[in-house]
Every structure is written in C-alpha cells, then in structure tokens.
C-alpha positions in Angstrom: 30.7 18.3 -0.9 33.4 18.1 -3.6 32.8 14.8 -5.3 29.2 15.4 -6.4 30.3 18.7 -8.0 33.7 17.6 -9.4 32.5 17.2 -13.0 30.8 20.6 -12.9 33.9 22.2 -11.5 36.1 20.8 -14.3 33.7 21.6 -17.1 32.3 25.0 -16.0 35.1 26.4 -13.9 38.1 24.9 -15.7 36.6 24.5 -19.2 37.5 20.9 -19.7 35.3 18.7 -21.9 32.9 16.3 -20.3 35.0 13.3 -21.3 37.9 14.7 -19.4 35.7 15.3 -16.4 34.6 11.7 -16.6 38.2 10.5 -16.7 38.9 12.2 -13.3 36.1 10.0 -11.8 37.6 7.0 -13.4 41.0 7.9 -11.9 39.3 8.3 -8.5 37.6 4.9 -8.7 40.8 3.1 -9.8 42.8 4.7 -7.0 40.1 3.6 -4.5 40.4 0.0 -5.7 44.1 -0.2 -4.9 44.1 1.8 -1.7 41.4 -0.2 0.2 43.4 -3.4 0.9 46.6 -1.3 1.6 44.7 0.8 4.1 43.2 -2.2 5.8 46.6 -3.8 6.2 48.2 -0.6 7.6 45.3 -0.4 10.1 46.2 -3.9 11.4 49.8 -3.0 11.7 49.6 0.6 13.0 46.2 0.8 14.5 42.9 1.8 12.8 42.7 5.1 14.8 46.0 6.3 13.5 45.0 5.6 9.8 41.7 7.4 10.3 43.4 10.5 11.8 46.0 10.6 9.0 43.3 10.1 6.3 41.2 13.0 7.7 44.1 15.4 8.0 45.7 14.5 4.6 42.5 14.5 2.7 41.6 17.9 4.2 45.0 19.4 3.2 44.7 17.9 -0.3 41.4 19.6 -0.8 42.8 22.9 0.3 45.5 22.8 -2.4 43.4 21.1 -5.1 42.1 24.4 -6.6 45.6 25.5 -7.3 46.0 22.6 -9.8 45.5 24.1 -13.3 46.8 21.7 -15.9 45.1 18.4 -16.8 48.1 16.4 -15.5 48.2 18.2 -12.2 44.4 17.8 -11.7 44.6 14.1 -12.5 47.5 13.8 -10.0 45.6 15.7 -7.3 42.5 13.5 -7.9 44.6 10.4 -7.5 46.2 11.7 -4.4 42.9 12.8 -2.9 41.3 9.4 -3.7 44.2 7.6 -1.9 44.1 9.6 1.3 40.3 10.0 1.3 39.4 6.3 0.7 42.0 5.1 3.2 39.4 6.1 5.8 36.9 3.4 5.1 38.5 0.1 6.0 39.9 1.2 9.4 36.7 3.1 10.3 34.6 0.0 9.6 37.0 -2.1 11.6 36.6 0.3 14.5 32.8 0.2 14.4 32.8 -3.6 14.3 35.1 -3.8 17.3 33.3 -1.2 19.3 29.9 -2.8 18.8 30.7 -6.4 19.4 29.0 -9.4 17.6 25.5 -8.8 19.0 25.2 -5.2 18.0 27.1 -5.0 14.7 24.1 -4.8 12.3 22.6 -1.9 14.3 26.0 -0.2 14.6 26.7 -0.3 10.9 23.1 0.8 10.3 23.8 3.8 12.6 27.0 4.5 10.7 25.1 4.5 7.4 22.5 6.9 9.0 25.2 9.4 9.8 26.6 9.0 6.2 23.2 9.6 4.7 22.6 12.6 6.8 25.9 14.0 5.6 25.0 13.2 2.0 21.7 15.0 2.5 23.2 18.1 3.9 26.6 18.3 2.2 25.5 18.6 -1.4 22.8 21.2 -0.5 25.4 23.4 1.2 27.8 22.6 -1.6 25.4 23.8 -4.2 25.0 27.2 -2.5 28.8 27.5 -2.2 29.3 26.5 -5.8 27.0 29.3 -6.9 29.3 31.8 -5.1 32.6 30.1 -5.9 33.6 26.6 -6.7 36.8 27.1 -4.7 34.7 27.4 -1.6 33.6 23.8 -2.1 37.2 22.6 -1.7 38.1 24.9 1.2 35.0 24.1 3.3 35.2 20.4 2.6 38.9 20.4 3.5 38.3 22.3 6.7 35.5 20.0 7.9 37.8 16.9 7.3 40.6 18.6 9.3 38.1 19.5 12.1 37.0 15.9 12.3 40.6 14.8 12.6 41.1 17.3 15.4 38.1 15.9 17.3 39.7 12.5 17.3 43.0 13.9 18.5 41.3 15.8 21.3 39.3 12.9 22.6 41.4 11.1 25.2 42.2 7.5 24.3 44.1 5.3 26.8 45.5 1.8 26.6 43.3 -0.9 28.0 43.8 -4.4 29.2 43.9 -7.5 27.0 40.5 -8.5 25.6 39.2 -12.0 25.5 40.9 -12.5 22.1 44.3 -11.8 23.7 44.9 -8.7 21.7 45.8 -5.4 23.4 43.3 -2.7 22.4 42.7 0.9 23.1 39.9 2.2 25.2 37.9 5.4 24.7 38.1 7.0 28.1 34.7 8.9 28.1 32.6 5.8 27.4 34.9 3.0 28.4 34.0 1.2 25.2 36.5 -1.3 23.7 38.2 0.1 20.7 40.3 -0.8 17.8 44.1 -1.1 17.7 45.6 -4.6 17.7 49.1 -4.9 18.9 51.5 -4.4 16.1 53.5 -7.6 16.8 50.4 -9.8 16.6 49.5 -9.0 12.9 49.1 -12.1 10.8 50.6 -12.3 7.3 48.3 -10.9 4.5 48.5 -14.2 2.6 46.3 -15.8 5.2 43.4 -13.5 4.2 43.8 -14.6 0.5 43.7 -18.2 1.7 40.3 -17.8 3.3 38.2 -19.4 0.6 34.9 -18.7 2.3 35.6 -15.0 2.5 36.8 -14.8 -1.1 33.6 -16.7 -2.1 31.6 -14.1 -0.2 33.3 -11.2 -2.0 32.6 -12.8 -5.4 29.0 -13.5 -4.4 28.5 -9.9 -3.5 29.9 -8.4 -6.7 26.7 -8.9 -8.9 24.4 -7.1 -6.4 27.0 -4.4 -5.8 27.1 -3.6 -9.5 23.3 -3.3 -9.4 23.5 -0.8 -6.5 25.6 1.6 -8.6 23.1 1.8 -11.4 21.7 4.8 -9.5 24.6 6.8 -10.8 24.4 5.7 -14.4 21.5 3.9 -16.1 18.8 4.9 -13.6 19.0 8.7 -14.3 19.4 8.1 -18.0 16.4 5.8 -18.1 14.0 7.9 -15.9 14.9 11.3 -17.3 15.9 10.4 -20.9 13.3 7.7 -21.6 10.5 8.0 -19.1 10.3 11.7 -19.2 10.9 12.6 -15.6 12.4 16.0 -14.8 15.6 16.2 -13.0 13.6 17.4 -9.9 11.4 14.4 -10.2 14.4 12.0 -10.3 15.7 13.8 -7.2 12.4 13.3 -5.4 12.6 9.5 -6.1 16.0 9.3 -4.7 14.8 11.3 -1.7 12.5 8.4 -0.9 15.7 6.3 -0.4 17.3 8.8 1.9 14.2 9.4 4.0 13.6 5.7 4.5 17.2 5.1 5.5 17.1 7.9 8.1 13.8 6.8 9.6 13.8 3.0 9.3 17.3 1.5 8.9 18.4 1.6 12.5 15.2 0.2 14.1 14.9 -2.3 11.2 18.4 -3.7 11.9 17.8 -3.7 15.6 14.7 -5.8 15.0 16.7 -8.2 12.8 19.6 -8.5 15.2 18.8 -12.2 15.7 18.7 -13.0 12.0 21.7 -14.9 10.7 23.9 -12.8 8.4 23.4 -15.4 5.7 19.6 -15.0 5.5 19.7 -11.2 5.9 22.2 -11.0 3.0 20.1 -13.2 0.8 16.9 -11.3 1.5 18.6 -7.9 1.0 20.1 -9.0 -2.4 16.8 -10.4 -3.6 14.9 -7.2 -2.7 17.5 -5.1 -4.5 17.1 -7.2 -7.6 13.3 -7.1 -7.4 13.3 -3.3 -6.8 15.6 -2.4 -9.7 14.1 -5.2 -11.9 10.6 -3.8 -11.3 11.4 -0.8 -13.6 11.1 -3.2 -16.5 7.3 -2.7 -16.2 5.7 0.4 -17.6 4.2 1.9 -14.4 3.6 5.5 -13.4 5.4 7.6 -10.8 3.7 5.7 -8.0 5.0 2.4 -9.4 8.5 3.9 -9.7 8.3 5.1 -6.2 7.4 1.6 -5.0 10.4 0.1 -6.8 12.6 2.6 -4.9 11.0 1.5 -1.6 11.7 -2.1 -2.4 15.3 -1.8 -3.3 15.9 0.7 -0.4 14.7 -2.0 2.1 17.1 -4.4 0.4 19.9 -1.9 0.8 19.1 -1.3 4.4 19.2 -5.0 5.1 22.1 -6.0 2.8 24.8 -3.4 3.6 24.8 -3.5 7.5 24.6 -7.3 7.3 27.5 -7.6 4.9 29.7 -5.3 7.0 28.7 -7.2 10.1 29.5 -10.5 8.4 33.0 -9.3 7.5 33.5 -8.1 11.1 32.3 -11.4 12.5 34.5 -13.7 10.4 37.7 -11.6 10.5 40.3 -12.7 13.0 40.9 -9.8 15.5 44.4 -9.4 14.2 43.2 -8.9 10.6 39.9 -7.0 10.8 41.4 -4.1 8.8 42.7 -6.4 6.1 39.3 -8.1 5.7 37.5 -4.7 5.7 40.0 -3.5 3.1 39.2 -6.3 0.7 35.5 -5.8 1.4 35.8 -2.1 0.5 37.8 -2.9 -2.6 34.8 -5.1 -3.8 32.6 -2.0 -3.8 35.3 0.0 -5.6 35.5 -2.7 -8.3 31.7 -2.6 -8.6 31.8 1.2 -8.9 34.4 1.0 -11.6 32.7 -1.6 -13.8 29.0 -1.6 -12.9 27.9 1.8 -14.4 29.9 1.1 -17.6 28.4 -2.3 -18.1 24.9 -0.9 -17.4 25.2 2.0 -19.9 26.7 -0.3 -22.6 23.8 -2.7 -22.2 21.3 0.1 -22.4 22.8 1.5 -25.5 23.2 -1.8 -27.3 20.3 -4.0 -26.0 17.8 -1.5 -24.7 16.7 -0.5 -21.2 14.6 -3.6 -20.6 17.8 -5.7 -20.7 19.3 -3.6 -17.9 16.4 -4.1 -15.5 16.1 -7.8 -16.3 19.8 -8.0 -15.7 19.6 -6.2 -12.4 17.0 -8.8 -11.2 19.2 -11.6 -12.3 22.2 -10.2 -10.5 20.3 -9.8 -7.3 18.9 -13.3 -7.6 22.4 -14.7 -8.3 23.9 -13.1 -5.2 21.0 -14.4 -3.1 21.4 -18.0 -4.4 25.2 -17.9 -3.9 24.9 -16.6 -0.4 22.3 -19.2 0.5 24.5 -21.9 -0.9 27.6 -20.8 1.1 28.7 -22.7 4.1 26.5 -21.8 7.0 28.4 -20.1 9.8 26.4 -19.7 13.1 27.4 -17.4 15.9 29.5 -20.0 17.6 31.7 -20.8 14.6 32.1 -17.1 13.9 33.1 -16.4 17.4 35.6 -19.3 17.2 37.2 -17.8 14.2 37.3 -14.3 15.9 39.2 -15.7 18.9 41.8 -17.7 17.0 
C-alpha cells in the first residue's frame, strides 16, 4: 500500500517538492540493489525461512514508525531502512518456492506466486487510496500490521526437520503438507566467490538486463507518452494497465502449466521477443484498440519470461547456493529499475518517443538473441548441477 502513495505522502502530507519525493524512490531502488545479494547469501547460511520471517516483522515495524520521521534526513534514512528489510524478502522467498516446487513444476509455481502478487497489487492500492483519503498515516499502520500478521502466520505454522534430500542437504519439512522446504544446512554453504565464477549464470544476468529495462518503462515513459502525447486520460491509462493484471490473473498459471515441457531457454527467448514487440508496437499511430493489443502482446511476454527466468535460476543454482543465485537475480531487476526509467525518459526528451519504442523492441530482440546463443542446458545437465 505504501510504495504507490509514497510520493503523494511526501508532497501533499509533508510538503516536500516533487524532486525530493523522487529522491526517496531513488534511495529505495539503490538500497534494494545492495540488499538482494546479501539477503540471498544470508538465506543460504541461516535458512530462507528465518530471513523471510525477519523481513516481514522488521518491515512491519519500520512502517509503523515511519510516519514519525519529520525531517528530510530522517525520512531518507527510514526509506533506506525500509528498503533493506522489505526487499530482503525476495531472494529467500523465491528460493523457497523453487525448492518446494521441484524442477518439473517450477514455472507453474512461480506463475502462481506472481498471481498472488498481482492480486495483492490489485487490491492493496485500492484500499490504500481510501485510507489515504482519510489519513496518510493509516497507509503505514495498515501496511505494517499486514506484514507483521504474515510473519505471525509463518511462525504459527509448524515446521519440523526432515531427512536428507537426494542432494544430501538437510532441509525443513512443512508438517501440514509434507512438502520439501527450504533451509540448507549451515555448514554446507559454499563460498560466494563460486557464484561469481559461474560464467553462464553471469551471462544470463547480463542477457536479461535489456528486457528488464523495457519492463520498467510502464513506470516512466509509458504514462508520459500515453497521457501526455497520445491524449489518454489517467483513467484510460489505468484501464490499459488493467488488461495486464486481468490477463495475469486469468491466464498465467494455466499458460505456464501448458508450457511446463518447454525448455527455459526457448521460453525466455519467446517472452523477451514478445515484450519487445509489444512495447515496440507503440511506435505506430494506432487507436485505443491498437494500444490495448500491444499491452496484450507484452503481457504474454511477461507471463512467459518471468516465471521461466525464475525457474531457470532455481534449476541451475546448486542446492547450497539457491539463495545467493536468487539474490543476484533479484539485484538485476533492481539495477533495471534504477536505470531503465531514467534512460527511457532521457531518450524521450532528447530523441522523441519513437526512439523509445524502437529501442524497446531492440532491447527485447537483443535479449532473445543472447538467450538463444547461450549454451543449451537440458534437464539432465541442470539436474546434475543441482546435485553437485
């Protein structure tokens, strides 16, 4: 609830200029870049479940005290602290999902996770809007309490130690379902330098960066272009984005279930290409129906690309380092969030909007080509790496 309204809170409630409000988002993004690999590493050492619980409790407590920060320095410090404890959730939670699902169900599992996130992002801002109309402070209190409540749920669910898995690593078992869970033995953690020596994984992260920057144009150049240049109302822009959310809720899980037998390599290339085509299609002067079609195309790309990319990372990560791999993967999105919108807006101001949409197509195409040219890893080779 808080993040979508943070700039409004700072400008309307606290009276800061828009540039200062933008600075807080920059601080949040930079903090997220640095915390992702650290969180992933800690989840390998301490167990992903512990990091997730700590993240939920600490982010909830931070939100509860955030409204008491009055000066600019204190607000920036609280934003930095909130970003650290809040974004620490992502790498271990993704590692948990990958371990619970197993190789054959990972795409569908990550798609289901994205479904829950999109449901939350559909409901949270709506409730947040009503709360903000009454009091901006309620945003922080309600958001903080929901995070603490989620942490309490994980504490109350009984987890017990299970036997060794096929990879030889002791893991925890969730008692009600008996599903394999997530915590490698602390003594079996490999040195972090081994992750940085994985050239194929680093190549994958670099290959994904162009299309990740395209994805974040929805926060920057897309609203500026559609509202400022194409004459859409803010409500019209919201309706276009609603197409994305509805499709994800209705289609993403069955789509990824149907594509379970696709190799990650081909799914990633197709997803990147569709995202490039969808955003690139806005270079043509079509009406609202055409714009809606472009959203459909890049949404299908998103629904294919993101679950496949998370599944790929979970497949290739050794069991003792799944958190570290997910941390670097999450950091890639944070880097794209930090630089993608800025580059897009600069290109639009200096070269015109057509350059942005041509550039988005090129970025999607580049990622697709780089992924297809990567060394092919079939299920057997991925399994071999997982059990080392």
